[in-house]
Every structure is written in structure tokens, then in C-alpha cells.
C-alpha positions in Angstrom: 147.3 153.7 173.5 149.7 151.9 171.4 148.9 151.6 167.5 148.8 147.9 168.2 146.0 148.5 171.0 144.4 151.1 168.8 143.9 148.3 166.1 142.7 146.1 168.3 140.1 148.6 169.4 138.9 149.6 165.8 138.5 145.7 165.1 136.4 145.1 168.2 134.1 148.1 167.5 133.7 147.3 163.6 132.6 143.8 164.6 130.5 144.7 167.5 128.9 147.6 165.5 128.2 144.8 163.0 126.8 142.4 165.6 122.8 143.0 165.3 121.9 139.4 167.0 124.1 137.0 169.1 128.0 136.4 168.3 128.8 134.0 165.8 131.8 132.6 164.4 133.7 131.5 161.3 131.5 130.8 158.4 131.7 132.1 154.8 132.0 134.7 152.2 128.3 134.0 150.8 128.4 133.4 147.1 125.3 134.5 145.2 121.5 135.1 146.5 120.3 131.8 146.3 123.4 130.1 148.3 123.4 132.8 150.7 120.1 133.0 152.0 117.9 130.6 150.8 117.2 127.8 153.6 116.3 125.3 151.0 119.7 125.7 149.3 122.3 125.6 152.2 125.7 125.5 151.6 127.2 122.0 152.2 131.2 121.4 152.6 133.6 118.8 153.1 136.0 120.5 155.4 135.8 117.3 157.9 136.2 114.5 154.9 132.3 113.9 154.9 129.3 116.3 153.5 127.7 118.5 156.0 125.9 121.6 156.2 128.6 124.5 156.9 126.5 125.8 159.9 127.3 122.1 161.4 131.2 122.4 161.2 132.8 123.7 164.5 135.7 125.2 162.6 136.8 128.5 161.1 135.9 127.9 157.7 135.2 130.0 154.5 133.2 128.8 151.5 133.4 130.6 148.0 131.1 129.5 145.0 131.6 129.8 141.6 129.5 133.1 141.3 131.7 134.7 144.1 134.7 133.6 142.3 133.6 135.2 139.2 132.1 138.5 141.0 135.7 138.7 142.8 137.7 138.6 139.6 139.1 135.4 140.7 141.1 133.9 137.8 142.8 131.8 140.1 143.9 131.2 143.7 145.5 134.6 144.1 141.8 136.4 143.3 140.8 135.3 146.7 143.2 137.2 148.6 141.5 140.0 150.7 138.1 137.9 150.7 138.7 136.2 153.8 140.0 137.4 157.3 143.4 136.6 158.2 144.6 135.0 155.1 147.3 136.5 152.9 147.9 134.9 149.4 151.8 135.7 148.1 152.5 135.0 144.7 156.0 133.0 145.3 158.7 135.4 144.8 159.6 136.1 141.4 157.5 133.5 140.0 154.0 133.9 138.1 152.8 130.4 139.2 153.7 129.5 142.9 151.2 130.2 145.7 152.2 131.1 149.3 149.3 131.1 151.6 149.8 132.5 155.2 146.8 132.0 157.5 146.9 133.6 160.7 150.4 134.5 160.2 151.8 131.1 159.6 153.4 130.7 156.3 156.4 129.0 154.1 159.7 130.8 154.7 161.4 130.0 151.4 160.0 129.3 148.2 162.5 126.8 147.3 161.4 123.3 146.8 162.9 121.7 149.7 161.2 123.9 152.1 157.5 122.5 152.8 154.2 124.9 152.5 152.6 125.4 156.0 149.1 125.6 154.2 147.8 122.6 152.6 146.4 122.6 149.2 143.8 119.9 148.2 142.2 119.5 144.8 139.2 116.7 144.8 141.2 115.7 147.9 144.4 115.5 146.3 147.4 117.1 148.1 149.7 119.2 146.1 152.9 118.9 148.0 154.9 121.6 146.4 153.7 125.7 146.1 155.3 125.9 142.6 151.9 125.0 140.2 149.5 125.9 143.1 148.4 128.7 141.9 145.4 127.3 140.3 143.3 128.4 137.6 139.6 128.6 139.0 137.5 127.3 135.6 135.4 124.6 136.8 135.3 124.9 140.3 132.2 124.2 142.4 133.4 126.2 145.1 136.9 126.8 147.6 136.8 126.1 151.0 139.2 127.8 153.3 139.9 126.1 156.5 141.9 128.5 158.9 143.8 126.9 161.9 145.9 124.0 162.0 144.0 120.9 160.6 146.7 117.9 161.5 144.1 115.5 162.4 142.2 115.0 159.0 144.7 116.5 156.8 148.3 115.8 158.1 151.5 117.4 157.6 152.1 121.0 156.5 148.7 122.3 157.4 149.8 123.9 160.4 148.1 127.0 159.2 145.3 125.5 157.5 144.0 124.1 154.4 142.5 124.8 151.1 140.3 122.6 149.6 139.5 122.9 145.9 136.2 121.1 144.7 135.6 120.5 141.3 132.1 120.3 139.5 130.8 116.7 139.3 129.7 115.8 135.8 125.7 115.4 136.0 124.5 111.8 135.1 121.2 113.1 133.6 121.2 116.8 132.2 123.4 118.2 129.5 125.1 121.5 131.2 127.8 123.9 130.0 128.9 127.5 130.1 131.2 129.7 128.1 132.8 133.2 128.4 135.0 135.2 126.8 136.8 138.6 128.4 138.7 141.2 127.4 140.4 143.9 129.4 143.6 146.2 130.1 146.9 145.3 129.1 145.4 143.3 126.3 143.5 140.9 128.4 141.9 137.8 126.8 140.3 135.1 128.6 138.6 132.5 127.1 137.0 129.9 129.2 134.6 126.7 128.6 132.7 124.1 130.6 130.6 121.2 129.4 129.0 118.1 131.0 127.5 115.7 129.5 125.6 112.3 130.3 126.7 109.4 128.4 124.7 106.7 129.5 121.6 108.1 131.7 122.0 107.6 135.3 125.4 105.8 134.8 128.0 107.7 132.9 129.0 111.3 132.6 131.8 113.3 131.5 132.8 116.6 132.1 135.7 118.7 130.3 136.7 122.2 130.9 139.5 124.7 129.8 140.8 128.2 130.1 142.9 130.4 127.9 144.3 133.4 129.8 146.5 135.8 128.1 147.7 139.3 129.2 150.7 141.7 128.1 153.1 142.5 131.0 152.3 145.4 133.4 156.0 146.3 133.7 158.0 147.8 131.3 161.8 147.9 131.1 162.9 151.1 130.2 166.0 150.4 128.2 164.4 147.9 126.1 161.1 148.4 125.9 160.4 144.7 126.8 157.2 144.1 128.8 157.4 141.4 132.1 154.8 140.3 134.5 152.5 139.0 132.0 150.2 136.0 132.2 150.1 133.3 129.5 148.4 130.3 130.9 146.7 127.2 129.5 144.7 124.6 131.5 141.9 121.6 131.0 140.6 119.2 133.1 138.3 116.5 132.3 136.3 114.0 134.7 134.4 111.0 134.0 131.5 110.0 136.3 130.4 106.8 136.5 127.8 105.2 138.8 127.6 101.3 137.9 124.9 100.9 141.1 123.3 103.2 143.6 126.1 102.3 146.0 129.0 102.7 143.8 130.6 106.0 142.2 133.5 106.3 140.3 135.2 109.7 139.3 138.4 109.4 137.2 140.0 113.0 136.7 142.9 114.5 134.4 144.0 118.0 134.7 147.0 119.6 132.4 148.2 123.5 133.0 150.8 124.8 131.0 152.2 128.4 131.6 154.8 130.5 129.5 155.3 133.5 131.3 157.8 136.5 131.1 160.1 137.2 134.2 158.4 138.4 136.7 160.4 141.7 138.0 160.3 143.5 141.2 162.3 146.8 142.5 165.6 147.0 144.5 164.9 148.4 147.9 168.4 148.7 149.1 171.7 149.4 147.6 173.4 146.7 145.9 176.6 146.4 147.1 179.9 144.3 145.3 183.3 143.8 146.6 186.8 144.4 145.0 190.3 142.6 145.5 193.6 143.8 145.9 196.5 142.6 143.9 197.5 140.1 146.3 193.9 139.0 147.1 194.1 139.9 151.0 191.5 142.3 151.1 188.3 143.4 150.2 186.8 146.8 149.3 183.1 147.4 149.2 181.6 149.4 146.1 178.1 150.5 145.0 176.8 148.3 142.5 173.6 150.3 141.9 171.7 152.5 144.4 168.3 151.7 146.0 165.5 152.4 143.4 163.0 155.4 143.5 159.4 155.2 143.8 158.0 152.1 142.1 156.3 153.0 138.6 156.4 149.6 136.9 159.4 150.2 135.2 162.4 147.7 135.9 165.5 146.6 133.9 167.0 143.2 133.7 170.3 141.8 132.9 168.6 139.1 131.1 168.0 139.9 127.2 167.4 136.6 125.3 163.6 136.0 126.3 164.2 134.3 129.2 161.0 133.5 131.5 159.0 131.2 133.2 157.6 127.7 131.6 155.8 125.2 133.8 153.9 122.0 132.7 151.8 120.4 135.6 149.5 117.6 135.0 147.8 114.8 136.9 145.3 112.0 137.2 143.1 110.9 139.8 140.7 107.8 140.9 138.2 108.6 143.3 136.1 105.2 144.3 132.9 105.8 146.6 131.4 102.6 147.9 128.3 102.7 150.2 128.9 99.5 152.4 125.6 100.1 154.5 123.4 103.1 155.2 125.7 104.1 157.6 129.2 103.2 156.6 131.2 104.1 153.0 134.6 103.4 152.0 136.7 105.9 149.9 139.6 105.3 147.8 141.7 108.4 146.8 144.5 107.4 144.2 146.7 110.0 142.6 149.8 110.9 140.4 151.2 114.3 139.7 154.2 115.7 137.5 155.6 119.0 137.8 158.3 120.7 135.6 159.3 123.8 135.8 162.1 126.0 134.2 162.2 129.4 135.6 164.3 132.4 135.3 164.4 134.9 137.9 166.1 138.0 138.2 166.5 138.4 141.8 168.0 142.0 142.3 165.5 143.4 139.5 168.4 145.5 138.1 170.6 145.5 134.9 173.4 144.2 136.9 174.1 140.5 136.9 174.2 139.7 140.9 171.2 137.7 141.6 170.3 136.5 138.5 169.2 132.7 138.7 168.0 129.9 136.5 165.7 126.9 138.5 164.6 123.8 136.5 162.6 121.5 138.9 161.1 117.9 138.3 158.8 116.4 140.7 156.3 113.9 140.7 154.3 112.4 143.3 152.2 109.4 144.2 149.4 109.3 147.0 147.0 106.8 148.2 144.3 107.6 150.9 141.9 105.2 152.1 138.9 106.5 154.3 136.1 104.7 156.2 133.2 107.2 156.7 130.4 106.1 159.5 127.2 108.4 159.7 125.2 106.5 162.6 122.4 108.0 164.4 124.7 109.3 167.2 128.2 108.5 166.0 129.6 109.9 162.9 133.2 110.3 161.6 136.1 109.1 159.2 138.9 106.9 159.7 141.4 106.5 157.1 145.1 106.0 156.2 147.7 107.7 154.0 150.7 107.4 151.8 152.5 109.9 150.0 155.9 109.3 147.8 157.2 112.1 146.4 160.5 112.7 144.2 161.8 116.0 143.4 165.1 117.0 141.8 166.5 120.6 140.7 169.4 121.8 138.7 170.1 125.6 139.6 172.6 128.4 138.2 173.5 131.4 139.7 174.8 134.4 137.6 177.0 137.2 139.4 179.2 138.8 137.1 178.7 142.1 138.9 179.5 141.1 142.3 183.2 140.8 142.6 186.0 142.5 140.8 190.0 142.1 140.9 191.8 145.5 141.2 188.6 147.1 139.6 188.4 144.5 136.5 185.2 142.5 136.6 185.3 138.9 137.6 183.0 136.0 136.0 181.1 133.9 139.1 179.1 131.3 138.1 177.4 129.0 140.5 175.4 125.5 140.2 173.4 123.3 142.2 172.2 120.1 141.5 170.1 118.1 144.1 167.8 115.2 144.6 164.9 114.8 147.5 162.9 111.9 148.1 159.9 111.8 150.3 158.0 108.8 152.1 155.3 109.9 154.5 152.7 107.4 156.0 149.6 108.2 158.3 147.0 106.4 160.3 144.3 108.9 161.5 140.4 109.1 162.8 138.2 111.5 164.1 134.6 110.8 165.4 131.9 113.0 166.3 129.5 111.7 169.3 125.9 113.4 169.5 124.8 113.6 173.2 121.7 115.3 172.5 120.3 116.7 169.2 122.4 119.9 170.5 125.2 118.8 172.4 128.2 117.1 170.3 131.9 116.0 171.0 134.7 115.3 168.6 137.8 113.7 169.1 140.4 113.0 166.6 144.2 112.0 166.2 146.7 111.4 163.6 150.0 109.6 163.6 152.3 110.5 160.8 155.9 109.2 160.1 158.0 110.8 157.3 161.5 110.1 155.9 163.4 112.4 153.6 166.6 111.7 151.6 168.7 114.2 150.2 171.6 114.8 148.1 173.4 117.9 146.8 176.3 119.2 145.0 177.3 123.0 144.4 180.2 124.4 142.4 181.3 127.8 142.4 183.4 129.1 139.8 185.0 132.5 139.4 187.5 133.7 136.8 188.6 136.9 135.1 188.1 137.3 131.4 191.3 139.6 131.4 193.7 137.3 133.8 193.2 133.9 132.6 195.4 132.5 135.5 192.9 133.7 138.1 190.4 130.5 138.5 188.6 130.0 142.0 186.7 126.9 141.9 185.0 125.2 144.8 182.9 122.4 145.2 180.7 121.6 148.1 178.9 118.2 148.2 176.3 117.0 150.6 176.8 115.0 152.9 180.0 113.5 151.6 182.3 116.2 152.7 180.7 117.3 156.1 182.5 116.5 159.2 181.5 113.7 161.5 178.9 113.2 162.7 176.8 114.7 159.4 179.0 112.9 156.7 176.5 110.2 156.7 173.5 112.3 157.2 171.6 112.0 153.7 168.3 110.9 155.7 166.3 112.2 158.5 163.0 110.8 160.0 160.3 112.7 161.8 157.4 111.4 163.8 154.4 113.4 164.9 151.1 112.8 166.7 148.4 115.4 165.7 145.4 115.2 168.2 142.1 117.5 168.2 139.1 117.7 170.5 136.0 120.0 169.8 132.9 120.5 172.1 129.8 122.0 170.0 126.5 123.1 171.0 123.7 124.0 168.9 121.0 125.8 170.6 119.0 125.9 167.3 119.2 124.0 164.0 121.0 127.2 162.5 123.0 128.5 165.4 126.2 126.7 167.2 128.8 127.8 169.6 132.0 125.6 169.9 135.2 125.4 171.6 138.5 123.6 170.3 141.9 122.6 170.4 144.1 121.2 168.2 147.9 120.7 167.4 149.6 121.2 163.8 153.1 119.9 162.7 154.8 121.2 159.7 157.8 119.0 158.5 161.3 119.5 158.9 164.0 118.8 156.2 167.2 119.8 154.7 168.4 123.0 153.7 168.4 123.2 150.0 170.6 126.5 150.0 173.4 125.2 152.7 176.7 126.1 151.3 179.4 125.6 153.9 180.4 129.4 154.2 178.6 131.3 157.3 175.5 128.5 157.5 174.5 127.3 160.8 176.9 125.8 162.9 178.0 123.8 166.1 180.6 121.9 168.1 180.6 118.3 167.8 183.4 116.7 169.7 185.6 119.7 169.7 185.0 120.1 165.9 183.1 123.1 164.2 180.3 121.5 161.9 177.6 122.8 159.7 174.1 121.8 160.6 172.0 120.9 157.1 169.0 120.2 158.9 166.1 121.9 160.3 163.3 120.4 162.8 159.8 120.2 162.4 157.4 123.2 163.5 154.9 122.4 165.9 151.5 124.6 167.0 148.8 124.1 169.4 145.9 126.3 168.7 142.9 126.9 171.1 139.3 128.2 169.5 136.3 129.3 170.4 133.4 130.7 168.2 129.7 130.5 166.9 128.0 131.0 163.8 124.3 131.5 163.0 121.6 132.1 160.3 118.5 134.4 161.2 115.6 135.7 159.7 115.2 133.1 157.1 118.7 133.4 156.0 118.8 136.9 155.7 121.2 137.6 158.5 124.4 135.2 158.6 126.9 135.9 161.3 130.1 134.4 162.4 133.3 134.7 164.1 136.2 133.1 165.9 138.6 133.7 168.5 142.0 131.9 169.1 145.3 131.5 170.6 148.3 129.8 169.2 151.7 128.5 170.9 154.0 128.1 167.6 157.3 126.2 168.6 160.5 125.7 166.4 159.6 128.6 163.7 161.6 127.5 160.6 163.3 131.1 159.8 165.2 131.6 156.6 167.4 134.4 157.7 170.4 136.7 155.8 174.1 136.3 157.1 175.0 139.8 156.3 176.6 141.1 153.4 180.0 139.9 153.7 182.1 139.6 150.0 183.4 136.2 149.1 182.2 134.5 152.8 178.8 135.6 151.7 175.9 133.2 150.3 174.7 132.2 153.7 171.4 131.2 153.8 170.6 129.4 157.2 167.4 128.1 158.2 167.2 128.2 161.6 164.6 126.7 164.5 164.5 130.4 165.7 162.1 130.0 168.5 158.8 130.3 169.9 155.6 132.5 168.2 152.3 133.5 170.6 149.7 134.6 167.8 146.3 135.4 169.0 143.4 136.9 167.5 139.9 136.8 166.3 137.9 136.9 163.0 134.0 138.2 162.2 131.8 137.8 159.4 128.8 139.6 158.9 126.3 139.1 155.5 122.9 140.6 155.4 120.1 141.1 152.9 117.9 143.9 154.6 115.9 144.2 151.5 115.2 141.9 148.5 117.6 143.6 146.2 120.1 144.4 148.6 123.0 142.4 149.8 125.6 143.9 152.4 128.7 142.1 154.0 131.6 142.9 156.2 134.4 140.8 157.7 137.4 141.6 160.0 140.4 139.7 161.1 142.8 141.0 163.9 146.0 139.4 164.3 148.4 139.9 167.6 151.7 137.8 166.4 154.8 138.0 168.6 157.9 136.4 168.9 158.7 134.9 172.6 162.3 133.7 171.4 164.2 134.5 168.3 167.5 132.8 168.5 170.2 133.6 166.0 173.8 133.2 167.8 176.0 133.6 164.2 175.6 137.2 163.8 176.3 140.4 165.5 173.5 141.6 167.8 173.0 144.8 165.5 171.7 142.5 162.6 169.7 140.1 164.4 166.2 140.5 165.8 167.3 140.7 169.4 170.1 143.3 169.4 170.2 143.9 173.2 169.7 140.4 174.0 166.8 141.2 175.8 163.8 142.6 173.6 162.9 141.0 170.4 162.7 143.7 167.8 161.1 141.8 164.9 157.6 141.0 164.0 156.3 137.9 162.2 156.1 138.4 158.5 153.0 138.5 156.4 150.8 139.0 159.3 148.8 142.4 159.0 147.4 143.0 162.7 144.0 144.1 161.0 142.4 143.2 157.9 139.1 144.7 156.8 136.6 144.2 154.0 132.9 145.8 153.5 130.8 146.0 150.3 127.7 144.6 148.9 125.5 144.6 146.0 122.4 145.9 144.7 119.9 143.8 142.1 117.3 145.3 140.2 114.9 143.2 138.1 114.5 144.5 134.2 111.7 142.8 132.8 113.4 139.1 131.7 116.7 140.5 132.7 118.3 141.9 136.0 120.9 144.2 136.9 123.4 143.6 139.5 125.8 146.7 141.0 128.6 145.5 143.6 131.8 146.0 144.9 133.8 145.6 148.0 136.6 148.1 149.8 139.6 145.9 151.4 142.3 147.0 153.9 145.5 145.3 154.9 147.4 146.8 157.7 151.1 147.0 158.0 153.0 144.2 157.9 156.7 142.7 156.7 157.6 140.8 153.9 161.0 139.5 155.2 161.8 137.4 158.7 164.2 140.0 160.1 161.7 143.1 158.9 164.1 144.7 156.4 162.6 148.7 156.1 162.5 148.5 152.1 160.4 144.9 152.9 157.8 146.8 154.8 154.0 147.2 153.4 152.6 150.1 155.5 149.0 149.2 154.8 146.9 149.8 151.6 143.0 150.4 151.0 141.8 148.7 147.5 138.6 149.1 146.1 136.6 146.6 143.3 133.5 147.5 141.3 131.2 145.2 139.1 128.1 145.5 137.0 126.5 142.7 135.6 123.3 142.1 133.6 121.9 138.7 133.5 119.2 137.3 130.9 117.7 133.9 130.6 121.0 132.3 129.5 123.5 134.9 128.6 125.1 137.7 130.9 127.6 140.8 130.6 129.8 142.0 133.3 131.8 145.0 133.6 134.6 145.0 136.3 137.2 147.4 137.9 139.9 146.2 140.1 141.7 148.2 142.3 139.8 151.2 141.3 142.1 153.8 143.3 145.2 152.5 141.5 146.6 151.9 144.6 150.3 151.1 145.0 150.9 147.9 147.4 153.8 145.4 148.1 152.7 141.7 148.2 156.0 139.9 148.5 159.7 140.4 149.0 162.9 138.5 148.2 165.7 139.0 151.1 169.3 137.6 150.2 171.1 140.7 151.6 174.4 137.9 152.2 174.6 138.4 148.6 175.4 142.0 147.3 172.4 143.1 149.7 169.5 142.0 147.8 166.1 143.0 149.2 163.7 143.0 146.2 160.0 143.8 146.7 157.1 142.9 144.5 153.8 145.1 143.9 150.4 144.0 143.1 148.6 144.9 139.9 147.5 148.6 139.2 144.1 149.3 138.2 142.7 147.0 135.8 139.3 146.8 134.1 137.7 144.0 131.9 134.3 143.0 130.2 133.2 139.5 129.9 130.5 138.0 127.9 129.1 134.4 129.0 126.4 131.9 128.5 125.2 129.3 130.6 122.8 126.3 129.8 
């Protein structure tokens, strides 16, 4: 039996072993005793843009409440890693604030701002169009909803893998509510958070204010200087004003701000770093080793940055939501939002004291969006119709320093590369989805969305090589897009994409608390411009007898077919769910290296490499066998394969199909098996209660680069987490340990092998502990 088929059998066996009732599919990782098991306090979600019981939604969805997030130690969205099957959250490649979601093996191949995410992140209905700044602090959250599978009909472009809904707490119109907590932990972690909701005019007007301060020393030490890196220094706040001037009108005005001031995020060089030496006549290059591959990771790394360079982020936004009940069956909704993002990131990509992959990336982005919805809730017919508009402007200034890369007869050459680019995106969409109930048990849902998007792009790149010893040696080249590209690309500064993304679902409810369903849905991820194209070694094609650079890539599309079921039994004491799916994925956008080729290196092409087939299943079980005991388990299984991987630029030995027949690469960030098991035991202590809980999580072997570099491979790992909490009437005291076994595991990778053979891995946190004292009122 092959390794992969063995995984499938193990996953299926675990699912069947945990199946005491009937198969049920795609539900939630329940939060607390009341939310998970009290039938009078059912979980409500807005996955289909209208409030529904989670048990009534025929989608693979997980919902994590405030208490579940707290017990998981989730300070930001990365904290839900491992809690949801087939969901992988990647902290964006040398950045402390970028969140790159992979759902069912589908994600974003590059963290650069010109590449779009494959999983949409929404905060109270507002789409965040960049992964930078999307690693949100979870300080005033009602719940986080994770929708798995393409959500192209209701959520639109760039939700080809799924969508993440972050739902904030609404201010209470009648009651003063609040909470505050202070946490201290390993590495001098200090986290303080507070939330208060106060009625200003009874039944009419209320305001909530929330804030969090999160600070922790770095977990990585530079042995040469003793400086600490990979720290946290975050400050976030949000205010929401809720007005209800009449029984039929509700207005929500929200403003939020996040500030991050972090040191560098350092990783580990997993391959030898290579430079090149010119001969006296500049007619030949000889490779030399800059630095060997690093040894075992011990949370120590060096950097050539020594002037307190770090990472600065300012991210803020305002939004207004208006809900108007036009009748008992019809509601109008308007969501208007403006957001602004400013990042200044220094990144040591090579993660050594050599100056090889050292970069500065400064990004300025702002977006305006408007969405109008008409929601219908009639006796037999329910659904939503809407239109959407997004206008985004993003600019960046980048600098790359590589004085260690090139030499002239043994003397180092100075190298500086600057990039200035600008992109404007305008996106329009119209959508509708309706559900018709043939009977109380049988329903049919159909939906369709039309998206039209235009992107305009300009970029200029200047590379300068000079010698501090021989002033006469100055090599300067400028690449400007689109003006110096050959015909027909010299006028191609604008592209337009259109897509139709339909969906259809049939569901059957044998009883109020059980459902089976089947669905087909199409997802679309926008194409665009390669923000790394240099004109050297990038993707080319012959047009009218001339070889020209291809600076753009086409959209990705996917069709996913899914069957599932979900159910709640024994008065909510058993909740069981799962989904099985099959996806046809075309025009996969792959950012691949071009080989380490000296001065002709620096090639970062983006290919529409071919086709993938992704199939698998997910399973969740929550059981309360006795009053104080809660047990849970989840399983995710993926079988992801490239059916085509076309990369004609490189010699076969460097490609994913070296024989021209069999494709040897596997899709990145797609572990075949993920498991989670755990539980909680709650003991009454007079007027107080004691909760003891924890979980163990397994993530299978997977790859951190498109072309499966050996050093960018995670071989699989187990992680354990424990907590104990004492709850009094208003106060609580919690102690937690994360990564109990001090497991060493990789989370992400930088593959820039075309420059100095850079292949850098990033690692998760070691064992940490913290103690929290909190109050709720």
C-alpha cells in the first residue's frame, strides 16, 4: 500500500471510528458549553449573507466563537491554525502581519502586492483586498466563520479557496457590557485588552469601544549581536456606533486602527548560498559559495541589517452599514467602506549575515467599496440579490541590496535594485442567490455572479552594479513596463477580466437538526501583472518573429463538486459533520524560480502552469458523554495532484516534469492528512468552576514551495496545547501552554533560487506559556 493510500485509510478509519450515528458533514468547531450543546442557544451564521442556523447552511463551514478563540490562545487569525480541517494559515514570508490562507490546498503563490489572495477575508462584510495587514487581532469578535470551497457566487473574485468572515460584536442598545484581561507569558509577553458596550439612548443608540496591546520579546536571537527578532509589538482599536432610529432601520458605523512596530522576521537558509565572480574581461562567471546551508534550527539567525530595521504597519478603515426592513419579507442592506494600508517592511530573505536577499518593501494602498443587497425571506423563497464595486489603488517602492552576490576578480561589487510600481483595480459585480423550499425538508438553491475587473499597471526597475575599488566599473540598466517591451506588449498597461461564477445546491433535511446536501460551484481568482518581471529570463513567447516578455498571467478557475451532511443529536450532546469534495482547478498561477544563473538571474516568472485535481473529505465530531465532559475530533484528507505543469523555460532537470511525462511535484501547502483531537473537563467548585482542556494536532508532510525544494519541505508534526481556567461570577483566571512538546516545525518558505540559490524556511513558535486574569460584566 502506498504512503498516500495509507493516509487515506487512516483518515477514513478515524472518521468511521468516531461516527456513532449517521454521517454528517461540514459544521463547526463548537465554542463553549452553551453554544455547542444547548438547543435553545443555536449557532447563527451569515455564510449566505443572511442570518441562518448553522445546521441549515448547506456549505462546509466552521464557526469559532469568542470563548473558543480565547481557549485556543488565538490572539490573531493565525491562532486558528490546526483548529479547522484542511485549512492552513501561512504567516506571509518574512512578515509579521500578512495572513495567507490555504483552504483545501488553494492559496496565494506570492506575497507581493500585485498578486491576489485565493481566500477572501471579510470584516463585517468588508473585503480586505491584500494579505498585508490581514493577520487581524481578535479582540472584539463575536465569531469567525471559515467557509471552505469556492464562494464565487456570493463573495466574488479571489474566493476560489473559500472565505473567512470576521463578525464583530454589536453594541447592546439596552445593557452595559464589557470585559478586560491582562496576560503575562514567556518571552515577556504582555497583552492587555478591553471591551465596553454602552447604551447612549435606550433602544436607540449604543457605542462599543475595544482595544488591545500585544507585546512580546523576540524568539530568535542573532548570535553575533545578541539582538532579538521575530517579536510582537501591536496596538489595535475599534469603535462601533449602532443607531436604531426606528424598528425598521439600523445603522452601524465602524472605525478601526492597527499599528505594528516589529523587528525583522528571520528564518533559516536551507541551501548553500551562491555568488558569481567576473573575470578581468567580463567574459566569464565563476560561482563561489557565500554561505553553506544552516544546521539544525535553534532559533538563532544572523542578519546583515544592523540599524534597527524592522517592520512598520499602519492599517485603518471606516465603514457604514445600513439595514432597512422594507417589509416582513424584504430587507435592504448597504455596506460602504474605505480602508488605507501603509507598510514599510525590511526583510532579510536569505536569513544570513550576507547581503544577498536583503530588501525593503514600502507599500501604500487604499480601497473604496460599495455593496448593495436586497434580501428576501418569504415563506417558500429566500435569498439575496446584490451589486458590488471595488476601487483599489496600490503603489510600492522596493529596494534590493546584494553586495555579496557579485565579484570582479575577487573584489565585491555593490549592487542596488530599485522598483517603483503602481496598480489601479476597478471591479464590478452583480450577483444573486435564491433558495426555494419545495417542502419543509427539500430545498434547491441556485446562484450566479458576473464579475468584470480592470487592472492598470506601471513599473520601472533600475539595477546598478558598481565597484568601490574600481570607480570606472558601473553597470546600470533600467526596465520600464510597459514602454520598453516589444510589440504587441509595449502598450499593454491595462487588462480586463470577466467571469461568470454559478452555483447550485440541493439539500434535504430528514429532521430539523439533520441535513444532507450536494452542490456544484465555480470559483474565480483574478489574473494580473507580474510585479517581479525583470525582462531577464522571464516568461517569453514569439510574436511576429520576435521574442517578447509576457508580463501578465490569466485568472484561475475551479469547479468544485461536494456532498455532505450535518446533524445534532441527543439534545445537542452529539454534533457531527463532514464533507467530501472533488475540484477541477485550471490555469494555476505558479511563481517559480529560473535557476541560479549569475547576472542573468533574478527571474521570477509567473506561469499559468496547468491543471490540478484536488479531492478529499473533512469530518468534525463533538460529543458530550456526561455533564462535565466535552470531547471533539476532526479529520481532513487531501489528495492534490498536478495534471499539467507546463514550464518550457527551464531544462528538464529543474522542472516539475523532468521526463516530459510524469509530473514529480506536488501542490504546495496541501498536507494529505490533518487531525485534531481534544476535550474539556469542567468541574463545579461551589460558586466557581474549573475547566481543564487541551488538544493535539497533526499536520502531515507538505511542501513550502511550488517546485518542492528539499529544504522547503515540512515532514509532518504533532503539536499539543493545554489550558486550565477557573471561572468565578465575574472574574476568570486562565493558564495555558502552547506547543507542549516543544515541537520544531516549518510554517513557510521563501524560494528565490534564481538569486544566489536562496531557499529560506520559517518556523513556528517554540513552547510558550501564559497566565491571564480577566473580568466580564
